[in-house]
C-alpha positions in Angstrom: 8.8 -16.0 24.4 12.6 -16.4 24.6 14.8 -13.6 23.5 16.3 -15.0 20.3 17.0 -11.7 18.4 14.1 -12.3 16.0 12.7 -9.4 14.0 8.9 -9.1 14.4 7.0 -8.4 11.3 3.3 -7.5 11.7 0.8 -8.1 8.9 3.1 -10.8 7.6 0.2 -12.8 5.9 -1.1 -9.9 3.9 -2.2 -10.1 0.2 0.4 -11.1 -2.3 2.7 -8.0 -2.8 1.7 -6.5 0.6 4.5 -4.8 2.5 4.6 -7.1 5.6 4.6 -10.3 3.5 7.4 -9.0 1.2 9.5 -7.7 4.2 9.3 -11.2 5.7 10.6 -12.7 2.5 13.4 -10.2 2.1 14.6 -10.6 5.7 14.6 -14.4 5.4 16.5 -14.1 2.2 19.2 -12.2 4.2 19.4 -15.1 6.6 17.8 -13.1 9.5 15.4 -14.7 12.0 11.9 -13.5 11.5 8.8 -13.8 13.7 5.8 -13.3 11.5 2.6 -12.1 13.2 -0.6 -13.2 11.5 -4.3 -13.0 12.5 -5.1 -16.6 11.9 -3.7 -20.0 10.9 -4.3 -20.5 7.2 -2.5 -21.4 4.0 -0.6 -18.1 4.1 0.6 -18.7 7.6 1.7 -22.2 6.5 3.6 -20.8 3.6 5.5 -18.4 5.9 6.4 -21.2 8.2 7.6 -23.3 5.3 9.8 -20.4 4.2 11.5 -20.4 7.6 9.6 -17.8 9.6 8.4 -18.4 13.2 4.7 -17.8 12.8 2.7 -16.4 15.8 -1.0 -15.7 15.8 -2.3 -12.5 17.5 -4.5 -9.4 17.3 -2.9 -5.9 17.3 -5.8 -4.6 19.3 -5.3 -7.1 22.2 -2.5 -5.9 24.6 -1.8 -9.4 25.9 -1.4 -10.7 22.3 1.0 -7.9 21.5 3.0 -8.4 24.6 3.4 -12.1 23.9 4.3 -11.6 20.3 6.8 -8.8 20.9 8.6 -10.4 23.8 11.9 -11.7 22.8 12.3 -9.5 19.7 14.6 -6.5 19.5 13.4 -5.0 16.2 9.8 -4.6 15.1 8.0 -3.6 11.9 4.6 -2.2 12.7 2.1 -1.8 10.0 -1.7 -2.1 9.8 -4.3 -1.9 7.1 -6.7 1.0 6.9 -8.7 0.5 10.1 -10.8 2.4 12.6 -8.6 0.8 15.3 -5.3 2.0 13.9 -4.5 4.6 16.7 -5.4 2.1 19.4 -3.1 -0.5 17.9 -0.2 2.0 17.6 -0.5 3.1 21.2 -0.8 -0.5 22.3 2.4 -1.4 20.4 4.2 1.6 21.9 3.2 0.7 25.5 4.4 -2.9 25.0 7.6 -1.8 23.3 8.4 0.5 26.3 7.7 -2.4 28.6 9.9 -5.0 26.9 12.5 -2.7 25.4 13.4 -2.5 21.7 16.4 -1.6 19.6 14.2 -0.3 16.8 10.6 0.2 15.9 9.9 0.8 12.2 6.5 2.5 11.9 4.6 2.5 8.6 2.9 5.9 8.4 1.8 7.8 5.3 3.1 10.8 3.4 0.1 13.1 3.9 1.2 13.4 7.6 4.1 15.6 6.4 1.4 18.2 5.4 -0.6 18.0 8.7 -0.5 19.8 12.0 -2.9 20.6 14.8 -4.5 23.3 12.8 -4.2 21.6 9.4 -5.7 18.1 9.2 -7.8 16.3 6.6 -11.3 14.8 6.6 -9.8 11.3 6.5 -10.0 9.6 10.0 -7.2 7.3 8.9 -4.8 10.2 8.1 -5.7 11.9 11.4 -4.9 8.6 13.2 -1.6 8.4 11.4 -0.7 11.9 12.5 -1.7 11.2 16.1 0.1 7.9 16.1 3.3 9.7 15.0 2.8 12.1 17.9 2.4 9.3 20.4 5.4 7.4 19.2 7.5 10.6 19.5 6.3 11.1 23.1 7.1 7.4 23.8 10.9 8.0 23.6 11.2 4.7 21.6 13.9 4.3 18.9 11.6 4.9 16.0 12.2 5.0 12.2 9.2 6.4 10.4 8.3 5.3 6.9 5.9 7.7 5.0 5.0 6.4 1.5 2.6 8.1 -0.8 -0.2 6.2 -2.5 0.6 2.5 -3.3 0.4 1.1 -6.9 -0.6 -2.3 -5.5 -3.2 -1.2 -3.0 -4.9 1.6 -5.0 -4.1 1.8 -8.7 -4.1 -2.0 -9.4 -7.6 -2.7 -8.0 -9.2 0.6 -8.8 -7.9 1.1 -12.4 -7.3 -2.5 -13.5 -10.9 -3.4 -14.4 -11.6 -0.2 -16.4 -8.3 -0.4 -18.2 -8.9 -4.0 -19.1 -12.5 -3.5 -20.2 -12.6 0.0 -21.6 -9.0 1.2 -22.1 -9.5 4.0 -19.6 -8.3 5.0 -16.1 -11.5 6.3 -14.4 -10.7 8.3 -11.2 -11.8 11.7 -9.8 -8.3 13.1 -9.7 -8.8 16.1 -12.0 -5.5 17.5 -13.2 -3.7 16.9 -9.9 -0.3 15.2 -10.1 0.7 12.1 -8.3 3.8 9.9 -7.9 2.6 6.4 -6.7 5.1 4.1 -5.2 5.3 0.3 -5.4 4.8 -1.6 -2.2 7.7 -3.8 -3.3 10.0 -0.7 -3.1 8.6 0.3 0.3 9.3 -3.2 1.5 12.9 -3.0 0.3 13.3 0.2 2.4 11.8 -1.4 5.5 13.9 -4.5 5.2 17.1 -2.5 4.8 16.3 -0.5 7.9 15.4 -3.6 10.0 18.6 -5.4 8.9 20.8 -2.5 10.2 18.6 0.0 12.1 21.4 2.0 13.7 22.0 4.6 11.0 18.3 5.2 10.5 17.1 5.7 14.1 15.1 8.9 14.5 14.8 9.4 10.7 11.7 9.9 8.6 11.8 8.5 5.1 9.2 9.8 2.6 8.8 7.5 -0.3 7.4 8.2 -3.8 7.8 6.8 -7.3 10.3 8.3 -9.7 7.9 10.8 -11.4 5.1 13.1 -10.4 2.6 13.6 -13.2 -1.1 14.2 -13.9 -3.3 11.3 -14.7 -2.9 11.9 -18.5 0.8 11.2 -18.0 0.0 8.1 -15.9 -2.2 6.9 -18.7 0.7 7.3 -21.2 2.8 5.1 -19.0 0.0 2.5 -19.0 -0.1 2.8 -22.8 3.7 2.3 -23.2 3.6 -0.7 -20.9 0.6 -2.4 -22.6 1.3 -1.3 -26.1 -2.2 0.0 -26.6 -3.9 3.3 -26.1 -5.0 4.0 -22.5 -6.7 7.3 -21.7 -7.8 9.1 -18.5 -11.4 9.8 -17.8 -11.9 12.3 -14.9 -15.1 11.1 -13.2 -17.2 13.5 -11.0 -16.1 13.2 -7.3 -19.8 13.0 -6.2 -20.3 9.9 -8.4 -17.1 8.3 -7.0 -18.3 8.8 -3.4 -21.8 7.7 -4.2 -20.5 4.4 -5.8 -18.2 3.7 -2.9 -21.1 4.0 -0.4 -23.3 2.0 -2.7 -20.7 -0.8 -2.7 -21.0 -1.1 1.0 -17.4 -0.3 2.0 -16.9 0.6 5.6 -17.5 4.3 6.3 -13.9 4.7 7.7 -12.5 3.4 4.4 -14.9 5.4 2.2 -14.0 8.7 3.9 -10.3 7.9 3.4 -10.7 7.2 -0.3 -12.8 10.3 -0.8 -10.3 12.4 1.0 -7.4 10.9 -1.1 -9.3 11.8 -4.3 -10.0 15.4 -3.1 -6.3 15.9 -2.1 -5.3 14.6 -5.5 -7.5 17.1 -7.3 -6.1 19.9 -5.1 -2.5 19.0 -6.1 -1.6 17.7 -2.6 -0.2 14.5 -4.1 2.3 16.3 -6.3 5.3 14.9 -4.4 8.8 13.8 -5.3 11.5 12.2 -3.1 14.5 10.0 -3.6 14.0 8.1 -0.4 13.8 4.6 -2.0 17.1 5.1 -3.8 18.8 6.7 -0.8 18.1 3.7 1.4 18.3 0.8 -1.0 20.7 2.2 -3.7 18.1 1.3 -6.3 15.7 3.7 -8.0 12.0 3.4 -7.4 9.8 1.4 -9.8 8.0 3.5 -12.4 4.3 3.2 -13.3 5.3 1.8 -16.7 7.4 -0.9 -15.0 4.7 -1.8 -12.6 2.0 -2.1 -15.2 4.3 -4.2 -17.3 4.8 -6.6 -14.4 1.0 -6.8 -13.9 0.1 -6.7 -17.6 -2.4 -9.6 -17.4 -4.4 -7.9 -14.6 -4.7 -4.8 -16.9 -6.0 -6.8 -19.8 -2.7 -8.0 -21.3 -0.1 -6.6 -23.6 -1.0 -6.2 -27.2 1.6 -7.2 -29.9 3.0 -4.4 -32.1 1.5 -6.0 -35.2 -2.0 -6.2 -33.8 -1.7 -2.5 -32.7 -0.7 -1.5 -36.2 -3.7 -3.3 -37.6 -6.0 -1.6 -35.2 -4.4 1.7 -36.1 -5.0 1.1 -39.8 -8.5 -0.3 -39.6 -9.9 1.6 -36.7 -11.1 0.2 -33.3 -12.0 -3.4 -33.5 -14.9 -4.7 -31.4 -13.9 -7.3 -28.9 -15.0 -10.7 -30.2 -14.1 -12.7 -27.1 -16.7 -13.1 -24.4 -16.3 -10.9 -21.4 -14.6 -12.5 -18.5 -17.0 -13.7 -15.8 -16.5 -11.5 -12.8 -18.3 -10.6 -9.6 -20.1 -13.0 -7.4 -20.5 -12.8 -3.6 -16.8 -11.8 -3.2 -17.0 -8.6 -5.3 -18.5 -5.2 -5.3 -19.1 -2.5 -7.9 -17.0 0.7 -7.2 -17.3 3.7 -9.5 -18.8 1.6 -12.3 -16.2 -1.2 -12.1 -16.4 -4.7 -10.5 -13.6 -5.6 -8.1 -13.0 -8.1 -5.3 -14.2 -6.8 -2.0 -11.1 -7.9 -0.2 -8.7 -5.9 -2.3 -9.6 -2.6 -0.8 -9.8 -3.1 3.0 -7.1 -5.7 3.3 -4.4 -4.0 1.3 -2.8 -0.8 2.3 -3.7 2.3 0.3 -1.5 4.8 2.1 -1.5 8.5 1.2 
């Protein structure tokens, strides 16, 4: 492909709210030329093309595809969903980038890598691959900017707490009393877009990204309550039950081990993290849990009016009279007692 100075964005056709898709939009809004890499031609690819992106189809695990897609671009955003082939994809991208030459490679890693070393890893094969990928990129000599977010609100908290909050008014996770500071993918995308727009000042840097507050799940539940104007509580479910339900749901072993590890690290206090990376790069503070839940109130069961809340407070809990929404079907699985679309977990980034 001709060298037209385009910025390559991988994973550009991700789920609504995914980093690659949002980065593409933000760069196009800045008037920058974007080459959007997708896995297949579909409605999402058509929407990217209609928005002004050059859409290219390719597989990050196919070196010839990666070479074809990268050629002609000087800046690249590399991100990939939780996948057993993540390390292979990273090394393939690095080999191609060295061959064609880049001004900047923005790599989506994860924050747990900051706690890892040769003698201190985790049971998650995904986290190990992220650590090894960062090593490989460091050896490559490429102009890399590393983005290390903590757990995503969109990819983890929305699909895994939305159904239980909607149906039972509870967040049901095996996090114990561990603290966490989830970050919005929208904020991570703003950081990535800012770096890609002007990579020079950021080359060689590592940006660790969290939300604005680290708190235990009871604190998170209070933010849900404030956003939805109804009481939301936290129920600490046994880790063994969580793992058993994940396996019963038929999730890939690679993804299951990653989720189980994330829960264990949360219980151990390893997600008690706080940075100002989002604000330092974008000059805007990171979105809070309350703000995020407010934006997605419908998916958490809707916001209750103050008057109806007062009535419930006076008369006690009222049984739901409306019929339960019809959920499930061939495109969903039960995870930890809740019903959620199968595609929300493997296709969206969870990070950690």
